[in-house]
N, C-alpha and C positions, 0 to 999 in steps of 0.2 A: 294468564300471567299479569298482575296485577301491577300496581303505578305505584304502587309503596313501597319501601325499602331500596330505590337507590340512591345516590347523590348524583345531580346535577352534575354534568361535566367529567365523572368517573365513568369508565369504561367496567360494564359487572361479568363475569362468565352468564354466557344463556345455554344450562345444559341441555334442554330440551329443544332447540334449536340444532348443539350440538348431533344431538340422537338423531332427528331427523337428519343433518348431512350427512350426514355416517353409512345412515340406511341409502342416502341418493348415491355413494360413491361408485356403482357399476356403472362402468363405460360403457360408451353407445357400441353395437355391434360391431361398427363400420370401424372404428379404431382395432387399427394394428400393430403402431408402434410397440405394444405391450409384447407378441412373438418375437421379438427380436431384440428387444432391453426389460425382462419381467422384473417383477415387485421382489425387491430382499431388503426385509426386514432387518434396522439396526438396532441398534440401542445405544449409539453413542453418536454429534453432530461430527464430531472428528473422523475418520477413519483412516483403511488401508490396506489397499487392492492387491495380491502376487501377479508377479508378472513374470510368465510360464517363459524358459527357453527351449521347449519342444523336442528339448536334446535323446527326444525320443528315437528322432527321426535319423539318428548319429549313431551306425553300425555297421559300418566299410571298414573291418576288423579282422582280424585271426580272431575268434572266440576257441579256437582250438587247444583243449591244455594235455599239457609234454610235463613230462615226471621232473619236478624241483620247480613248476615256474608256477607262476601268480598266474589268479585271474584277472585280463583288464582290464582294466581301473577309466571307468565314467567320471569325466567331468563335467560336473551339473552348476548350474546356478539358478537362485528362484530371487529378485529382483521385487520389487514393492512400486508400487504408485498413492498416489495420496490425495484423497476428497476430502472434499471440507461438502458437510450437506448444507441445501440453500433453505432461508423461511420465506417462504411465496403465503399471499396470498388474497384477499378481491374483502373491496369496502361498500356497502351502499347506504342510503341515507333516504326514509324515509317520511316525507314531508309532513310539515304538522295541516294541510290542507287535506293529503288524504286519508289521515292522521282520524281524522273530523269523518271525513266524507265515508269511510269504513267503518264506524261509530253509529253513522246515523242511516245508514244501507243497514244497519243490524240492526239498529231497532223498526225502521220498518217489515224489516220481515220477522219479527216479530221473535228471535227466536236470540235462548238465552247465552250462548258463544259468546269468546270475550271477540270481539271481530278482531283486534289488531295483532296475534296469533296468526290470523291468515294470511294479511299480507309479511308478517316476517319472517310464513314457510316460503312464499312465495319470493320473498326479496332470496332467501339462502336459497334454494333450488336455485336461482340465476345464477346465484355465489359460487356452487358446487359443481355446477353445468360449465361457468366456463375455467375453472381452477379446472376441472378436466380436459376441457377442450388445448388450455395452454400449456398441460402435462402432453397431450398430445404430439403435440404442435415442436414440443424442447425435443423431447427424443429424435423427430422427424430429422430435424436441424442436424442434429448428432449423428441417426444413418445414413444421410442423403451427406454428408463431409468429406468429399475426396482425400483428406488430406489426411484422412487417420486410418487408412488402410496403405497395408504393404505395398507398390508398383504396382506387381500385379494381382491384385486385386478390385484391378479401376481396369473396367473390360476399355478397349474402344469404343466412340457410341455407334449404335448400329441405326439405318432407317429404317425403321421400325413396321409399317408397313407397302416396304417393297424387296427389302432383305429376303435375301432362299440362303438366313443363313441363322434362321434363329437356333430350329431345334439344338444346333450345332453349338454357339453359342451358350445355349443355356447350359447340355451335355460339359462343353468343355469346365464354365462356369463351378458346376458341382467336379466337377475332378480337381479344381484348383482348391475346395476344401478341405475334400477327400483326403487330399497328400499331406494337408497338417497330418494326419494320424490320427485323430479323432470322431473319424469316423465318414457315411458320408452326410452329404447336404441335405436334412430335412427341410427346408424353410424353402418356398419362391413366393415371394410377391410385385404383385406386376401391378403401380400405377396408374395415377386413372387413363393416362395422354398414352402406355405404352398399352395399355390394354385397349386403347380403344386405335392404335394404328395393327395391334396384334388381329383384330379383328375384321379388317381391308385387307389383311398379306394377305393373298392369291396364293401365292408361292407356299405358303401354312396352310391354309384352308386347304391345298392342294391334296396334301398328305392322310389327312381327313379322312374316315372310313362314308365311301357314299351313301349308307343307313342313316348314320348321323350328322343331326343337325350343323348345320356349314356354319358352327360358329364354338368361342375359343370357351372350355366349361375347363372347370380345376382337375376334372380326373383323364377330359383327354391330353390336355400339360405334362397331369403325369405322365399317360402312356407315351405322348408321343417323346419326352425327357428318360423314361427307358427307370426313372427313380421305382426304387420301393410307394405301392401303391399302400402298403398298411404303414407306412412308416413317415413316406414323405408329405406333407401337406402345403397347397395352393392356397393361396388365398390372392384376394383383386384390394389395395387402397382403395377406398376412393370420400375420407373419412377429410375434407372443407374448412376454409374458417374468414373470417373478414376480418381485412389490417382498418375500417375505418368503420364507425356504425351506417346500415343501408351502405358497404361497396360493394366490388362484387367477389362472389364467392372464388378460395382460390385453393387448388388439392393442394395438399401437403405432403402427396407425392404424386410426384405426372409421370415426366416423363424418364423412369428409371423401373428397372427389376433388380430386386433383389436376393441374391438367395447364399446360403448360410447353416448354416449348421445353430440350434438353437435347443434351449435347456428347458424347463420350468419353472426348478426352483435347480439353489447352489448345494453343493454335493462334495465339493472340494475338487472336482474335475474343470476342465475348461469347458469356460463358454465365450460367446460373446461380448456381451454383458449384463447387464445390470440395473435396473431402477429400486437406487434407496432409499428406504424408507425412515421415519423415526417417527414414534409417539409425541402427540405434545405436553409438556411438562404439566402445562395448565392442569388437565384433565385424564393423564395418561390415553389418550385415545385420541388418533392416528388424524382426525381435524377437530378443531377448535375452535368455537363459537361464543362471540362476545355481544353484549349490550351499549348503544351509549348515549344517554341523554344531553339535545345539546338545548342552549338557550333557557330560555322564558317559555318558547312555545313549547320545550320539551320537544323540541323534532327527535327522533328517532334515528340512531347510525349501526349497522351490520355489520360483522367482521369474521372474518374467515384464514385463520391457518392453517397449513400444516407444512411438511420439513418432505422436502425429496428429489436424487439428484437422479437426471438419467448417467453411467458408465458404463463406455467401451472399455473392453479390459482386454482381449483376443482378437484382434479385428481382425486375424487371417485366417479367422472363419466366417468370414463373410466377404461376396462376391457383389459391386456390381456394377451394373449394367446402365452407363445411360443413352438412351434411346431421342434420334429425331426424327420429323418427314419427313420428305420429299418433297413432299407438298408448300 
């Protein structure tokens, strides 16, 4: 990464850092919001999503056709909602003294590589990791917003550590989803607090076979709820974040259980929602990185930019179960 060719105070593309950022955009394994709002690429900053009317449920009519009569007419509607992708970004500054220390350490080590590239790679990794975690947090804030669901899709809170009807509640939630006519529920997600409480629930543990570990597992939850093992996914959401540097770890999904029907990719059929994203115009890639030299000291500022938007579209395909602790 030569210093020559850059105008002080002007941002310049950093294609090597962009390539590194793109390869680093795989989310951690405990990020689960993408199961509910999976990625869907778009080529426009402005878009429209369909709003379905669930007309296939309206079948209370006489479909027998008599002589010289016509077929019953189906009244249907197709609405839409407009959305606008948001531009998201992060930046970090590498100070002049950090640059000098890295150069001197490189000389002392006797290797011929450019020391600044290592520092910039480290900073880029931090920016990408923060951007991924921020995306996950935004998705959970959408998913856990009770106001976006139909009233019947937000169940009454249950005392997760003492309730005797957790199994029945999960079955009720899956039945609400299946009643929408798109198929059975195929995803159950437990938040950190909900799972911790369920693990302490003697009423639930009594339902487990004596030969099984007395702890909830994904397979045991599928068995208890009688959902199809081959098509139902059970996961535990354990991702966390901090609101201040060095502050306490806050679960993104804590005292909730989510039951719903999700899809891996858009195909024209109904889905709970998507996370739309678009390539950056500067480099035609999902992530764009640039570099800026500042002042006479040539302090370096590294910038990251991308576009994304979590967008729920058919919230009748998800059920939210709030949980509380009795203690």
